[in-house]
C-alpha positions in Angstrom: -20.9 -52.2 -4.6 -23.8 -49.8 -3.7 -24.5 -48.7 -7.2 -27.7 -50.4 -8.7 -26.5 -52.5 -11.5 -28.2 -53.9 -14.8 -27.2 -57.8 -14.8 -27.8 -60.1 -17.8 -27.9 -63.8 -16.9 -28.0 -66.8 -19.2 -29.3 -70.2 -17.8 -31.8 -68.0 -15.5 -34.3 -71.2 -15.6 -31.7 -73.3 -13.7 -31.0 -74.0 -10.2 -28.3 -71.4 -9.8 -29.4 -68.9 -12.3 -32.9 -68.5 -10.9 -31.5 -68.3 -7.3 -29.0 -65.5 -8.3 -31.9 -63.6 -10.4 -33.9 -63.4 -7.2 -30.9 -62.5 -5.1 -30.0 -59.7 -7.4 -33.5 -58.3 -7.7 -34.1 -58.5 -4.0 -31.0 -56.2 -3.4 -32.1 -53.8 -6.0 -30.6 -54.6 -9.4 -32.0 -54.9 -12.6 -31.9 -58.4 -14.1 -32.3 -59.2 -17.9 -32.8 -62.8 -18.8 -31.1 -64.0 -22.0 -33.5 -66.7 -23.1 -33.3 -69.3 -26.1 -37.3 -69.2 -26.6 -39.1 -66.1 -27.8 -39.4 -63.7 -25.0 -42.7 -63.5 -23.0 -41.6 -61.0 -20.2 -40.4 -57.5 -20.5 -36.9 -58.4 -18.7 -36.3 -61.2 -21.5 -34.0 -60.8 -24.4 -33.5 -63.5 -27.0 -30.1 -65.4 -27.6 -29.7 -67.9 -30.3 -26.5 -70.0 -29.7 -27.0 -71.8 -32.8 -26.8 -68.8 -35.0 -24.5 -67.1 -32.6 -26.8 -64.1 -32.3 -28.3 -62.1 -29.6 -31.3 -59.8 -30.2 -30.3 -56.3 -31.0 -30.1 -54.1 -27.9 -30.1 -57.1 -25.6 -27.0 -55.8 -23.8 -27.8 -52.1 -23.7 -26.9 -50.6 -20.5 -25.6 -53.7 -19.0 -22.9 -53.5 -16.4 -22.3 -57.3 -16.0 -23.0 -60.7 -17.7 -23.5 -63.7 -15.6 -23.2 -66.6 -18.2 -24.7 -70.0 -16.6 -26.1 -71.7 -19.6 -25.5 -75.5 -19.9 -27.3 -78.6 -19.9 -27.2 -80.6 -16.6 -24.2 -82.5 -15.9 -26.0 -85.2 -13.8 -29.4 -84.9 -15.6 -28.8 -87.8 -18.1 -26.6 -90.7 -18.7 -23.6 -89.6 -20.7 -24.3 -91.1 -24.2 -22.3 -89.9 -27.1 -25.3 -87.8 -28.0 -25.7 -86.2 -24.6 -22.0 -85.4 -24.3 -22.3 -83.4 -27.6 -25.2 -81.5 -26.0 -23.1 -80.9 -22.8 -20.5 -79.4 -25.0 -22.5 -77.1 -27.4 -24.7 -76.0 -24.7 -21.9 -74.3 -23.0 -19.5 -73.5 -26.0 -21.9 -72.1 -28.2 -23.8 -69.9 -25.6 -20.4 -68.9 -24.4 -19.0 -68.0 -27.8 -22.2 -65.9 -28.7 -22.1 -63.8 -25.3 -18.3 -63.3 -25.7 -18.6 -61.9 -29.2 -21.5 -59.6 -28.3 -19.5 -58.3 -25.3 -16.5 -57.7 -27.5 -18.7 -55.6 -30.0 -19.9 -53.3 -27.3 -18.3 -49.8 -27.1 -16.9 -50.4 -23.6 -15.7 -53.3 -21.5 -18.5 -55.1 -19.4 -17.9 -57.5 -16.5 -18.3 -61.1 -17.7 -18.6 -63.9 -14.9 -18.3 -66.9 -16.9 -19.8 -70.3 -15.7 -17.2 -73.1 -15.3 -16.7 -75.9 -12.9 -14.1 -77.8 -10.6 -14.3 -80.7 -13.0 -11.5 -78.7 -14.7 -8.9 -80.4 -12.3 -10.1 -84.1 -12.7 -9.8 -86.8 -10.4 -6.7 -85.7 -8.3 -7.0 -87.8 -5.2 -5.7 -86.1 -1.9 -3.8 -83.4 -3.6 -5.0 -79.8 -2.7 -5.9 -78.0 -5.6 -6.3 -74.1 -6.1 -6.7 -71.7 -9.0 -3.0 -72.0 -10.0 -3.4 -75.7 -10.4 -3.2 -77.3 -13.8 -6.0 -79.2 -15.7 -6.8 -82.8 -15.0 -7.7 -85.5 -17.6 -11.0 -86.8 -18.8 -14.2 -85.5 -20.5 -15.2 -83.1 -18.0 -11.8 -81.4 -17.7 -11.5 -81.3 -21.5 -15.1 -79.5 -21.4 -14.2 -77.1 -18.8 -11.1 -76.0 -20.7 -13.2 -75.5 -24.0 -15.9 -73.6 -22.1 -13.6 -71.3 -20.5 -11.7 -70.8 -23.9 -14.7 -69.7 -25.7 -14.9 -66.6 -23.6 -11.5 -65.4 -24.9 -13.2 -62.8 -27.4 -14.5 -61.0 -24.4 -11.1 -61.2 -22.7 -9.4 -59.9 -25.9 -11.6 -56.9 -25.9 -10.7 -55.8 -22.5 -13.9 -57.3 -20.6 -12.8 -58.0 -17.1 -13.7 -61.9 -17.2 -13.9 -64.4 -14.0 -14.4 -68.1 -14.4 -16.6 -69.4 -11.6 -15.2 -72.9 -11.0 -18.2 -74.3 -9.2 -18.0 -77.3 -6.7 -20.9 -79.7 -5.7 -23.8 -77.5 -5.0 -25.9 -78.4 -1.9 -29.4 -77.6 -2.3 -32.8 -78.6 -1.1 -33.9 -79.3 -4.6 -31.4 -80.1 -7.3 -27.7 -80.0 -7.0 -25.5 -82.6 -5.7 -28.1 -83.9 -3.2 -31.0 -84.3 -5.3 -30.8 -88.0 -5.5 -29.1 -88.5 -2.3 -31.7 -87.0 0.0 -34.6 -89.5 -0.6 -32.3 -92.4 -0.1 -30.8 -90.7 3.3 -34.3 -90.3 4.6 -34.6 -94.2 4.4 -31.2 -94.8 5.8 -29.8 -96.0 2.6 -27.4 -93.1 1.5 -23.8 -94.6 2.4 -20.6 -94.2 0.8 -20.4 -94.1 -3.0 -17.5 -96.4 -3.9 -14.9 -96.2 -1.3 -16.2 -93.0 0.0 -12.7 -91.7 0.6 -12.9 -89.1 -2.4 -13.1 -85.7 -1.6 -16.1 -83.5 -2.1 -15.6 -79.8 -2.6 -19.0 -78.6 -1.9 -20.8 -75.0 -1.7 -24.4 -74.4 -0.5 -26.7 -72.8 -2.9 -26.9 -69.7 -0.7 -23.2 -69.2 -0.9 -22.8 -70.0 -4.5 -25.3 -67.1 -5.3 -23.6 -64.9 -2.8 -20.1 -65.6 -4.4 -21.5 -65.0 -8.0 -22.8 -61.7 -6.7 -19.6 -60.9 -5.1 -17.7 -61.5 -8.3 -20.3 -59.2 -10.2 -19.4 -56.5 -7.8 -15.5 -56.9 -7.9 -14.5 -56.8 -11.6 -10.8 -56.3 -10.5 -11.1 -60.1 -9.6 -10.3 -61.9 -13.1 -9.1 -65.3 -14.1 -10.4 -68.7 -12.5 -12.1 -68.5 -9.1 -13.0 -71.6 -7.2 -16.5 -71.3 -5.9 -16.3 -74.0 -3.2 -16.6 -73.8 0.7 -13.5 -73.2 2.7 -13.4 -76.9 3.9 -13.8 -79.8 1.6 -14.8 -83.3 3.2 -14.8 -86.8 2.2 -17.8 -88.1 0.7 -18.3 -90.8 3.4 -18.2 -88.0 6.0 -20.8 -85.9 4.4 -23.0 -88.8 4.3 -22.5 -89.7 8.0 -23.3 -86.1 9.0 -26.3 -86.2 6.7 -27.4 -89.5 8.3 -27.0 -88.1 11.9 -29.0 -84.9 11.1 -31.8 -87.1 9.7 -31.4 -89.7 12.7 -30.7 -92.6 10.0 -27.8 -94.7 9.6 -25.4 -94.0 6.5 -23.8 -97.3 6.4 -24.5 -99.4 3.1 -22.0 -98.5 0.5 -22.7 -98.2 -3.2 -20.0 -100.5 -4.9 -17.9 -98.8 -7.6 -18.7 -101.1 -10.2 -22.5 -101.0 -9.6 -22.4 -97.0 -10.2 -20.5 -97.6 -13.4 -23.2 -100.0 -14.6 -26.0 -97.5 -13.6 -24.5 -94.2 -14.3 -21.8 -95.2 -17.1 -19.1 -92.6 -17.7 -20.8 -90.2 -15.3 -19.6 -92.4 -12.6 -16.1 -91.4 -13.0 -17.3 -87.9 -11.9 -19.3 -89.2 -8.9 -16.4 -91.5 -7.8 -13.6 -88.8 -8.5 -11.7 -86.9 -5.9 -11.3 -83.2 -6.0 -9.7 -81.5 -2.9 -10.4 -77.8 -4.0 -9.4 -74.7 -2.1 -11.0 -71.3 -2.7 -7.9 -69.4 -2.5 -9.0 -66.3 -4.4 -12.1 -66.0 -2.3 -10.5 -66.3 0.8 -7.7 -63.8 -0.3 -10.7 -61.3 -1.3 -12.3 -61.6 2.2 -15.4 -63.3 1.0 -17.3 -64.4 4.0 -19.2 -67.8 4.0 -22.6 -68.2 5.5 -22.0 -72.1 5.8 -18.3 -72.9 6.3 -18.8 -76.4 7.6 -20.6 -79.5 6.2 -22.9 -79.6 9.3 -24.2 -76.0 9.1 -24.3 -76.5 5.3 -26.6 -79.7 5.6 -28.7 -78.2 8.5 -29.4 -75.3 5.9 -30.3 -77.7 3.3 -32.7 -79.7 5.5 -34.3 -76.5 6.8 -35.1 -75.5 3.3 -37.3 -78.7 2.9 -39.3 -78.1 6.2 
C-alpha cells in the first residue's frame, strides 16, 4: 500500500511497539501513540483503560490501530497479583480500543496483539491458524484477549489477531536472559530441550505487523512466527556456535520450576506453529532460518 497512513499504536513504549512506530514513520506514515499517562508530545493521545475511555478525537483520521498493550509475560514471576495484571493490561485496553472503533462512522483496520500461547503445550503437533486452543493460563488469557476485540468486529472493522511467537532481538524478547549466559558458555537446553520454539526476529515481527496494517483483507488469527520452528536445544547450539561457546549444560526442569514458578510451563512448553496465513499471503521473511536470525541479533549488539 503506497498511500500514507495514520496509524494509532498502543504499547508504543514496548519492544515491538517502539520498533513498529519507528518503522512506520521511516516509511512515511503518521503515527499516533495512545498512552496511559498525560500526553507530553504532539503525536500522543490519552487512553484510560481503567475507565474505558479515549481522549476525544484520539482516532480522528486514523486508518488503522495496532493494539500491542500488555504487561510483559516474562517480566516477573507469575504471582496471583501479577497474573491479574497480565489479564487486565490486555483485556481492558483491548475493550477500550474496540468500543472506540465501534463508535466511529466508518470501519477502521484493527491489528490486535495476541500470542501463540493460544495453542498451549502441544508437543510435536504442527499447529496453524485453524488449530484449536490449548489449556493453561496463557491459552485462557489469549482467548479472552482476542474476545475483547469483538465490539470492533461486530461493527465491521476488519480485525486481525497477531499471534506472535518468541521474538528474537538484541535487547528484550526471548533471548534477553539467555544471551549473557550464552556468552559465558552456560546457555544449554532448558529442560529436555526437545520442545519446539516458534520464533521470529524483531525485524520480521515489525514487517509482518506493517504487512497486516497494509492488508485489511486479512482477518482472523495470523501466526507471526518464522517459516521454520526449531527445537530449543538446536537454537542454543546454533547460538553457542556463533559465539564460539559451548551450549551443553542443561537447566533441569525442576530447577526452572523453582526459579520461575508457573512461568516455567511456558518456557518448557512446546509449540510447533506454522505461519500458514502469512505464507499464503506471500509475505517474505528476511530471516527464515535460525542461523540467519541469530546472526542478525548478534549483529545488532556489535
